[in-house]
C-alpha positions as CSV (number, residue, x, y, z in Angstrom):
1,M,58.2,212.8,40.7
2,D,56.6,215.8,42.9
3,A,58.4,217.7,45.4
4,F,57.0,220.2,47.5
5,G,58.5,223.9,47.9
6,L,58.0,226.6,50.0
7,D,58.5,230.1,49.3
8,V,58.7,232.6,52.5
9,G,58.5,236.2,51.3
10,G,57.8,239.9,53.2
11,S,54.2,240.1,51.6
12,G,53.3,236.4,51.4
13,I,54.4,232.7,52.3
14,K,52.9,230.6,49.4
15,G,53.9,226.5,48.4
16,A,53.0,224.0,45.9
17,P,54.0,220.7,44.6
18,V,56.4,220.6,41.9
19,D,57.4,218.2,39.1
20,L,60.9,217.8,38.9
21,E,61.2,216.8,35.6
22,T,60.2,220.6,34.2
23,G,59.9,222.4,36.9
24,E,56.6,223.4,36.8
25,L,53.6,223.6,39.4
26,T,51.7,220.7,39.7
27,A,48.7,222.4,41.5
28,E,47.6,225.5,42.2
29,R,50.1,227.5,44.4
30,V,48.5,228.2,48.0
31,R,49.5,231.6,49.0
32,I,48.8,233.1,52.8
33,K,49.8,236.8,53.6
34,T,53.1,237.2,56.2
35,P,51.5,237.5,59.4
36,R,51.9,240.8,61.0
37,P,54.4,241.0,63.5
38,A,56.3,238.5,61.4
39,T,57.8,236.6,64.8
40,P,59.4,233.5,64.0
41,E,56.7,231.2,65.2
42,A,54.0,232.9,63.6
43,I,56.0,232.3,60.2
44,V,56.5,228.5,61.1
45,D,52.3,228.5,61.8
46,T,51.7,230.1,58.6
47,A,54.0,227.6,56.9
48,V,52.6,224.9,58.2
49,E,48.8,226.3,57.1
50,V,50.5,226.5,53.9
51,V,51.2,223.1,53.6
52,S,48.0,222.0,55.0
53,R,45.9,223.6,52.9
54,S,47.8,222.0,49.8
55,G,47.5,218.5,50.9
56,W,50.6,217.6,50.9
57,E,52.6,214.7,52.7
58,G,56.1,214.5,52.7
59,P,59.5,216.2,52.5
60,V,59.6,219.7,52.0
61,G,62.0,222.5,51.0
62,C,61.7,225.9,52.0
63,G,63.1,229.2,50.7
64,F,63.9,231.8,53.5
65,P,65.1,235.3,53.2
66,A,68.2,235.0,55.3
67,V,71.7,233.2,55.4
68,I,70.8,229.8,56.4
69,K,73.1,227.6,58.4
70,N,71.8,223.8,59.3
71,G,68.4,225.1,59.2
72,V,69.2,228.1,61.3
73,A,68.6,231.7,60.2
74,Q,71.9,233.6,60.6
75,T,70.6,237.2,59.3
76,A,67.8,239.6,59.2
77,A,68.3,242.1,56.3
78,N,64.5,242.3,55.5
79,I,62.7,239.9,58.0
80,E,62.2,240.6,62.3
81,Q,65.7,240.7,63.8
82,E,63.9,237.9,66.0
83,A,64.6,235.4,63.5
84,I,68.4,235.6,64.2
85,G,69.6,232.5,65.4
86,F,66.3,230.9,65.2
87,D,65.8,226.7,64.1
88,F,63.2,227.1,61.6
89,Q,64.0,223.9,60.1
90,R,63.6,222.1,63.4
91,H,60.4,223.7,64.3
92,L,58.6,223.2,60.8
93,E,59.4,219.4,61.1
94,K,58.4,219.3,64.1
95,G,55.0,221.4,63.0
96,L,54.4,219.1,60.0
97,G,55.8,216.1,61.1
98,E,57.9,215.8,57.8
99,P,61.6,216.2,56.9
100,V,62.6,219.8,55.9
101,R,65.3,221.4,54.3
102,M,65.9,225.2,54.7
103,I,67.8,227.4,51.9
104,N,68.0,230.8,51.2
105,D,65.6,231.8,49.0
106,A,68.2,233.3,46.3
107,D,69.7,230.1,46.3
108,A,66.6,228.3,45.6
109,A,65.6,230.4,42.6
110,G,69.2,230.2,41.6
111,L,68.6,226.3,41.9
112,A,65.6,226.4,39.5
113,E,67.2,228.5,37.0
114,M,70.1,225.9,37.0
115,R,68.0,223.0,36.7
116,W,64.9,224.3,34.2
117,G,66.3,228.0,33.4
118,A,68.5,230.1,32.0
119,G,71.5,228.5,33.3
120,R,70.5,224.9,32.6
121,E,73.7,223.1,31.1
122,V,76.2,226.5,31.6
123,G,79.2,225.6,33.0
124,G,81.8,227.8,34.7
125,V,80.7,231.0,36.8
126,V,77.1,231.9,37.0
127,L,75.5,234.3,39.0
128,M,72.2,234.7,39.7
129,L,70.7,238.1,40.9
130,T,67.1,238.6,42.2
131,L,66.2,242.2,41.8
132,G,63.3,243.2,44.3
133,T,63.1,244.8,47.7
134,G,67.0,244.0,48.1
135,I,69.2,242.2,45.7
136,G,69.7,238.4,46.3
137,T,72.4,236.9,44.6
138,A,73.4,232.7,44.1
139,L,76.7,232.0,43.0
140,F,77.4,228.7,40.8
141,V,80.6,227.3,39.9
142,G,80.5,224.3,38.1
143,G,77.0,223.5,38.3
144,K,77.7,224.0,42.4
145,L,75.9,226.0,44.2
146,V,78.2,228.6,47.0
147,P,75.6,228.9,49.6
148,N,74.5,232.3,51.0
149,T,76.6,234.7,48.7
150,E,75.2,238.1,49.9
151,L,76.4,240.2,47.3
152,G,73.4,242.7,47.2
153,H,75.1,244.2,50.4
154,I,78.7,245.1,49.1
155,E,79.7,248.4,49.3
156,L,78.4,251.1,46.5
157,H,78.4,254.7,47.4
158,G,79.1,254.8,50.5
159,G,76.1,251.9,51.3
160,D,74.3,248.7,51.0
161,A,74.3,248.2,46.9
162,E,70.7,247.1,47.0
163,L,69.5,250.2,48.5
164,Y,70.7,252.0,45.7
165,A,70.6,249.0,42.6
166,A,67.5,246.8,43.4
167,D,64.3,247.3,42.2
168,A,62.6,249.1,45.0
169,A,65.5,252.3,44.6
170,R,63.8,252.6,41.2
171,K,60.3,252.6,42.2
172,R,61.2,254.6,45.4
173,E,63.2,257.3,43.5
174,D,60.6,256.8,40.2
175,L,64.0,255.9,37.9
176,S,63.5,255.9,34.3
177,W,64.1,252.8,33.0
178,N,67.7,254.1,31.6
179,E,68.5,255.8,34.8
180,Y,67.9,252.5,36.3
181,A,70.1,250.9,34.1
182,G,72.9,253.0,34.5
183,R,72.8,251.8,38.4
184,L,72.7,248.5,37.8
185,D,75.6,248.5,35.4
186,E,77.6,250.3,38.2
187,Y,76.4,247.4,40.4
188,L,77.2,244.6,37.7
189,R,80.7,246.3,37.3
190,A,81.9,246.1,40.9
191,V,80.6,242.4,40.9
192,E,82.3,241.3,37.6
193,D,85.4,242.7,39.1
194,L,85.0,240.4,42.1
195,L,83.9,237.0,40.3
196,W,84.4,237.1,36.8
197,P,81.5,235.5,35.9
198,D,80.5,233.8,32.4
199,L,77.1,234.3,33.1
200,I,74.6,236.6,34.8
201,V,70.9,235.9,35.1
202,V,68.4,238.3,36.2
203,G,65.6,237.4,37.8
204,G,62.9,238.5,40.8
205,G,59.6,240.4,39.5
206,I,61.4,243.0,37.3
207,S,62.7,240.5,34.8
208,K,59.5,240.3,33.4
209,K,60.3,244.0,31.8
210,S,63.7,242.8,31.1
211,E,63.9,244.2,27.6
212,K,63.5,247.6,29.3
213,F,66.8,248.0,30.8
214,I,69.2,244.9,30.0
215,P,69.7,245.9,26.5
216,S,71.1,248.9,27.5
217,L,73.1,247.8,30.4
218,T,77.3,247.8,29.1
219,A,78.7,244.5,31.3
220,R,81.3,242.9,30.0
221,T,79.2,239.4,30.9
222,K,76.6,238.2,29.1
223,V,73.6,239.1,30.9
224,V,70.2,237.4,30.4
225,P,66.8,237.3,31.8
226,A,65.6,234.3,34.0
227,E,63.1,232.1,32.9
228,M,61.4,230.5,35.6
229,L,60.0,233.6,36.9
230,N,57.6,234.0,39.9
231,E,58.0,230.1,40.0
232,A,61.6,230.0,40.6
233,G,61.4,230.5,44.3
234,I,58.9,227.4,45.0
235,A,60.6,225.1,42.4
236,G,64.0,225.5,43.4
237,A,63.1,225.4,47.0
238,A,61.1,221.8,46.3
239,L,64.4,220.3,44.4
240,A,66.4,221.8,47.7
241,G,64.0,219.2,50.0
242,T,65.0,216.0,47.8
243,D,68.1,214.1,47.1
244,E,68.4,215.3,43.8
245,A,69.5,218.8,44.8
246,A,72.8,216.9,45.7
247,G,74.1,217.2,42.4
248,Y,73.9,221.1,42.9
249,L,74.8,221.7,46.6
250,P,78.2,221.5,47.7
251,S,79.3,218.6,50.3
252,P,78.9,219.6,54.0
253,P,81.9,220.3,56.2
254,R,83.7,217.5,57.8
């Protein structure tokens, strides 16, 4: 069975059908540059175009870089402030003529890792990190997602942790891999003291170079690289758009 996943990012909006048995893309992904300015309406129009170019008909899951409640964006850390309060789910459904389920982008990547990747069949408390422009987090307890955790924004050295320990900080400040591992260690220790996880999965583009920094980490928690890599966001979003996601998502509030 296939499902369709959309992944809205700061530089591109991409989507593809996904095999729910394996998590693999079953067709070449379609990618269109994120519009500038990235107004909510322009993002919706571009996302609709991605699905249209793919030739997909049916339900769609969409990962989005914000806290998402009932399809509505609640934050805008790395996107236009106009997104706050915008009902992306309703507008996408109108544009596509199909059911849509919105989910935070890090949560989507986490779903992929729990279903097909490094977190599969792992119980207890699992924390997924996506290290890139910022630090996205997805938290699972007993296999169930705790939605919209924003642990990249905990305070570290008087500011947002992601400004200090995201991959963008490594690039911006031209840090060596050992220097960056030291910063990431500080962040992991802070998170460990809050959550005491059983496993930490490190994703984002930097996970392709995990051998350069994970061995230098001193966290007490087991830290492993993500396995889904670039396909995590699309695959997890696709899963979120189906009834099969119910096994990973908490029950809605009464």
